[in-house]
C-alpha positions as CSV (number, residue, x, y, z in Angstrom):
1,M,-31.7,2.8,15.8
2,N,-28.6,2.3,18.0
3,T,-29.1,-1.5,17.7
4,I,-29.2,-1.2,13.8
5,E,-26.0,0.9,13.9
6,K,-24.3,-1.7,16.0
7,V,-25.4,-4.6,13.8
8,I,-24.1,-2.7,10.7
9,E,-20.8,-1.8,12.4
10,A,-20.3,-5.4,13.4
11,D,-19.5,-6.2,9.7
12,E,-15.7,-6.2,9.3
13,M,-16.0,-4.3,6.1
14,V,-17.7,-1.3,7.7
15,K,-15.7,1.6,9.2
16,S,-18.7,3.5,10.6
17,A,-22.5,3.7,10.3
18,Q,-25.1,6.3,11.2
19,V,-28.8,5.4,11.2
20,Y,-31.5,8.1,11.8
21,L,-35.0,9.3,10.9
22,T,-35.4,12.3,8.7
23,V,-37.9,15.0,9.3
24,N,-40.2,13.2,6.7
25,G,-40.0,10.1,8.8
26,E,-37.7,8.1,6.5
27,L,-35.2,5.7,7.9
28,T,-31.8,6.7,6.6
29,S,-28.4,5.2,6.9
30,K,-24.9,6.5,6.1
31,I,-22.3,3.8,5.9
32,V,-18.6,4.3,5.4
33,Q,-16.7,1.3,4.1
34,R,-13.2,0.4,5.2
35,K,-10.6,1.0,2.4
36,P,-7.9,-1.6,1.8
37,I,-4.5,-0.2,0.8
38,G,-2.5,-3.4,0.8
39,R,-3.0,-7.2,0.5
40,I,-1.0,-9.4,2.8
41,E,0.0,-12.8,1.4
42,G,1.7,-14.7,4.1
43,N,0.7,-17.6,6.4
44,S,-2.6,-15.7,6.9
45,K,-4.1,-13.6,4.1
46,F,-5.8,-10.3,4.8
47,Y,-6.0,-6.7,3.7
48,L,-4.3,-3.8,5.5
49,D,-6.8,-0.8,5.7
50,D,-6.1,2.9,5.5
51,E,-5.9,3.0,9.3
52,G,-3.3,0.2,9.5
53,K,-5.7,-2.4,10.8
54,R,-6.3,-5.9,9.5
55,M,-9.3,-6.4,7.3
56,P,-10.6,-9.7,6.0
57,L,-10.5,-10.6,2.3
58,S,-13.8,-10.2,0.4
59,T,-15.4,-13.3,-1.2
60,S,-17.0,-11.1,-3.9
61,H,-14.4,-8.4,-4.7
62,S,-10.6,-8.2,-5.1
63,A,-9.2,-4.8,-4.4
64,R,-6.5,-3.5,-6.7
65,V,-3.8,-2.8,-4.1
66,P,-0.1,-3.7,-3.8
67,I,0.5,-7.3,-2.6
68,I,2.8,-7.6,0.4
69,T,5.0,-10.7,0.7
70,G,8.0,-11.9,2.7
71,K,8.7,-12.0,6.5
72,I,5.5,-10.5,7.8
73,T,5.9,-9.4,11.4
74,G,4.3,-6.7,13.6
75,K,7.2,-4.2,13.0
76,G,7.3,-5.1,9.3
77,L,3.6,-4.4,8.9
78,E,3.9,-1.1,10.7
79,D,6.6,-0.1,8.3
80,V,4.7,-1.4,5.3
81,Y,1.7,0.7,6.4
82,E,3.9,3.8,6.3
83,I,5.2,2.9,2.9
84,L,1.7,2.3,1.6
85,K,0.4,5.6,3.0
86,Y,3.2,7.4,1.2
87,I,2.5,5.5,-2.1
88,N,-1.2,6.3,-1.9
89,Q,-0.4,10.1,-1.7
90,D,1.6,10.0,-4.9
91,D,-0.1,9.4,-8.3
92,F,2.9,7.9,-10.0
93,L,3.7,5.5,-7.2
94,R,0.0,4.5,-6.7
95,K,-0.3,3.6,-10.4
96,N,3.0,1.7,-10.7
97,V,3.8,-0.1,-7.4
98,I,2.2,-3.5,-7.5
99,G,4.1,-5.2,-4.6
100,I,6.2,-4.8,-1.5
101,H,8.5,-7.6,-0.4
102,I,9.6,-7.6,3.2
103,E,13.1,-9.2,3.2
104,E,13.4,-8.4,7.0
105,E,12.7,-5.5,9.2
106,E,14.2,-2.3,7.8
107,S,14.7,-4.0,4.4
108,Y,11.9,-3.6,1.8
109,Q,11.7,-4.1,-1.9
110,L,9.1,-2.6,-4.3
111,K,7.9,-4.3,-7.5
112,F,6.6,-2.1,-10.3
113,R,3.9,-2.7,-12.9
114,M,5.8,-2.2,-16.1
115,E,9.4,-2.5,-15.2
116,Q,11.5,-5.7,-14.6
117,F,13.8,-4.2,-12.0
118,V,13.3,-4.4,-8.3
119,V,13.6,-1.2,-6.2
120,H,15.4,-1.8,-2.9
121,L,14.1,0.7,-0.5
122,G,16.0,-0.3,2.7
123,G,14.3,1.2,5.8
124,I,11.4,3.7,5.9
125,D,13.6,6.6,6.9
126,N,13.6,9.6,4.5
127,L,10.9,8.1,2.3
128,E,10.2,11.4,0.6
129,E,13.8,11.9,-0.3
130,K,14.2,8.3,-1.5
131,F,11.1,8.5,-3.7
132,N,12.1,11.9,-5.1
133,N,15.5,10.5,-6.1
134,F,13.9,7.5,-7.6
135,K,11.4,9.6,-9.7
136,A,14.3,11.7,-11.0
137,F,16.2,8.5,-11.9
138,Y,13.1,7.0,-13.6
139,A,12.4,10.2,-15.6
140,K,16.0,10.3,-16.9
141,A,16.2,6.6,-17.6
142,N,12.8,6.6,-19.3
143,R,13.9,9.6,-21.5
144,D,17.1,7.7,-22.4
145,K,15.1,4.5,-23.0
146,T,17.4,2.5,-20.6
147,L,14.9,1.3,-18.0
148,E,15.0,-2.3,-19.3
149,E,18.7,-2.5,-18.7
150,Y,18.4,-2.5,-14.9
151,A,17.9,-5.4,-12.6
152,M,18.1,-3.6,-9.2
153,V,17.6,0.0,-8.2
154,N,18.9,0.7,-4.7
155,L,17.6,3.7,-2.7
156,E,19.1,2.7,0.6
157,F,22.0,5.2,0.5
158,N,21.6,8.9,1.2
159,N,21.2,11.2,-1.8
160,Q,22.1,8.3,-4.2
161,V,20.4,5.9,-6.5
162,V,22.6,2.9,-7.0
163,C,21.6,0.7,-10.0
164,T,22.7,-2.8,-11.0
165,K,22.5,-3.6,-14.7
166,I,21.3,-6.9,-16.1
């Protein structure tokens, strides 16, 4: 049974596997799949999973996760992982963020599903504060029906949302 577990866990899409015999003598397996949270589109293409590890693309399924582009480096991927973890904890962000662009280390931009503007996040410091400020801005601009007037929304500065109109 250990051999069967090891064979199953050798698959790059599997997080863990347990194989055992029940009291009735049935062979049972419990398999936990790895969960992609972002898709890297650079020189090499792969998913980033919920543990921050590389995961190969599937030939039969495409996960609906944000696409990461730009200057992909080790530090940049670590930061993107932190951003993705935060996004996945928030319903609004999880439904609306479709991409993250790495301009350089400590400089990240978010692309949204329905809006034309780009959100410049800056570094990953104070993510909660930055996203709370953004959601307050978004709610107000949506209520005022002015979302389509903006080209850039900058969250880089403390306690501010700085916008550039088209």
